[in-house]
C-alpha positions in Angstrom: 16.8 -2.7 -21.7 17.6 0.1 -19.3 17.7 -1.0 -15.7 16.4 1.1 -12.9 15.6 1.0 -9.2 12.0 0.8 -8.2 9.9 3.9 -8.7 6.7 4.3 -6.8 4.1 6.2 -8.8 1.6 7.0 -6.1 -0.3 10.3 -5.7 -2.0 10.1 -2.3 -1.0 9.0 1.2 -4.1 9.5 3.4 -7.4 7.7 3.1 -10.5 8.5 5.1 -12.7 5.5 5.7 -15.6 4.5 7.9 -15.9 1.4 10.0 -17.4 -1.5 8.0 -16.2 -0.1 4.7 -13.9 -2.0 2.3 -10.7 -0.3 1.3 -8.4 -1.0 -1.6 -4.8 0.3 -1.4 -3.0 0.5 -4.7 0.7 0.6 -5.1 1.9 1.3 -8.6 5.6 0.5 -9.2 7.9 0.6 -12.2 11.5 -0.6 -12.4 13.8 -3.0 -14.2 14.3 -5.8 -13.3 10.7 -6.0 -12.2 10.5 -5.2 -8.5 9.2 -7.5 -5.8 6.2 -5.6 -4.2 4.8 -6.3 -0.7 3.0 -4.5 2.1 4.0 -4.0 5.7 1.9 -3.2 8.7 3.3 -3.1 12.3 6.4 -5.0 11.1 4.1 -7.7 9.7 4.6 -8.5 6.0 1.4 -8.7 3.9 1.4 -10.0 0.3 -0.5 -8.3 -2.5 -4.1 -9.6 -2.9 -3.8 -9.1 -6.6 -1.1 -7.9 -9.0 -2.2 -6.4 -12.3 0.5 -5.1 -14.6 2.5 -2.7 -12.4 -0.1 -2.4 -9.6 -0.2 -4.3 -6.3 -3.6 -4.2 -4.6 -4.2 -4.7 -0.9 -7.8 -5.1 0.1 -9.1 -4.6 3.6 -12.7 -5.9 4.0 -15.2 -4.5 6.5 -12.6 -2.5 8.4 -12.6 -2.1 12.1 -11.0 0.4 14.5 -7.8 -1.8 14.5 -7.4 -1.3 10.7 -6.8 2.4 11.0 -3.2 3.4 10.9 -0.2 3.2 8.6 0.5 0.7 5.8 3.8 0.7 3.9 4.1 -0.4 0.2 7.6 -1.7 -0.4 9.2 -2.4 -3.7 12.7 -3.7 -4.2 14.9 -5.1 -6.9 18.7 -5.6 -7.3 19.2 -1.8 -7.8 17.3 -0.5 -4.7 14.3 -0.2 -2.5 11.5 2.3 -2.3 8.7 2.7 0.3 5.5 4.6 0.5 3.3 5.0 3.5 -0.5 5.1 3.4 -2.5 6.2 6.4 -6.1 5.1 6.9 -8.0 7.5 9.2 -11.5 7.5 10.5 -14.1 9.5 8.6 -16.8 8.6 11.1 -18.4 10.9 13.7 -16.3 11.6 16.8 -18.2 11.2 20.1 -17.4 13.7 22.8 
């Protein structure tokens, strides 16, 4: 078995959403030994809602204004650490 540091296999970083919508962030990670994966938002650690194979899911139900912003997916094992930042932005109408 070849050992490797975590590798994040993610293709997007910005998600447009509307208030009230449910969002699922997906962090796909490979590495050996199997990386520990978690989420971070404003220095607060958040666990995966579900882990399937090499994917960690974070679900945000009925989002509000306070849910917009950055979320970091963090994967670490004995050989290293990788981070990826997702940004949730408003897709709603902007009032002037």
